[in-house]
C-alpha positions, 0 to 999 in steps of 0.5 A, a space after each residue: 674174733 669178729 669172723 668167728 662171731 659172724 660164723 656163730 651168728 649163721 649157726 644160730 640163724 639155723 638153730 636159735 636153741 643151740 645153747 653152745 652156739 649162744 654161749 660161744 657168741 657171748 664169749 666172742 662178744 666179751 672178747 670184743 669188749 661188748 660185755 653188755 651185749 654178751 649178757 643180753 645174749 645169755 639172758 635170752 638164751 638161758 630163758 629160751 634154751 636151758 636156764 640151768 646151763 653151767 657154761 652160761 653161768 660161767 659166761 655171765 660171771 666172766 662178762 659181769 664180774 658179779 660176785 653173786 654170779 661167781 658164788 652161784 657158778 662155784 657152788 654149782 661146780 663143786 656140788 656137781 663136778 661133772 658140769 665143771 668138766 663139761 664147761 672146761 671141755 667147751 673152753 678147751 675145744 674153743 681154745 679159750 684157755 684163760 677163760 677155762 682157767 678163770 672159771 675153774 679157779 672159781 671152783 677151787 677157791 670156793 671149795 668148802 674142803 680144799 682137800 676134796 676137790 675133784 681131781 679133773 678140775 686140777 688136771 684141766 687147769 694144768 692143761 690150760 696152764 701148759 697151753 698158756 706157757 705157764 709151766 710152773 703153774 701147770 706143774 703145781 696143778 698136776 701135783 694137786 690133781 694127783 693128791 685129790 681123792 679118787 672116789 667116784 672119779 670117772 672122766 667121761 669126755 673124749 677131751 679128757 683123753 688129751 688132758 690126761 695124756 698131757 698130765 702123764 707126759 708132764 709128770 711120768 710118776 703120777 699113778 692117778 692120770 693113767 688110772 683115770 685115762 683107763 676109766 675113760 677108754 675102757 668102753 671103746 679101747 679095752 686093751 689100751 685101758 688095760 695098759 693104762 691100768 697096768 701102768 698105774 698099778 706099776 707106779 703105785 701097787 698100793 692102789 687097790 682099785 686099779 687091781 680090781 679093774 685089771 682083774 675085770 679087764 683080764 676076765 673079759 679079754 682072756 680065758 683058760 690058759 691065756 688068763 692064767 698066763 696073763 695073771 702070772 705075768 702080772 704078778 711077776 711084774 708087780 713083784 719086781 716093782 
């Protein structure tokens, strides 16, 4: 941690407005038991760079344990789930599994409707639990993730690829993880995305959106006789599930 702090200070010397570096510095100070210094860094960085940065909110809560900071963080994450995914991805990249868990648990515990929590929050929690060796917790988080509504769920970070693949490995019967993974991949790897959607539809043929996505994908990847063949093959595969 001390060596990492020295390196991040060198980064900040080059660009003091790098909010990610400032947040990482706060996390390192916190892990070194220097919480007050961490809070000073966050106060200065937020004012100078981005007062709305959710990772800075998370670090403020972790360093202070303040209830109001926890409420502000949880409300922001629940109102804007994309910010929770961004924050989780940063903790994933830094290997701070427990920190990521503590932050996302604030979101899930404070959610006004426990049946409508963004599923990626639980997928990240499952991934972090796996990294921490908490396999039972991971299994429970993955079960919760697959049970959450799919409305407007479009994971967008490359970090989500590993998270969703791990969920598929841990629970091969989860039809939602490959569906979300297809959403992540389609712009860059349409063929792989199509395979993920086919896997999702085979696991749960009743989920209509996957079939819609497959139709769009087939239309863009094939035409004429090839398109007819692919559609016929897909209908045949569905009839056997």
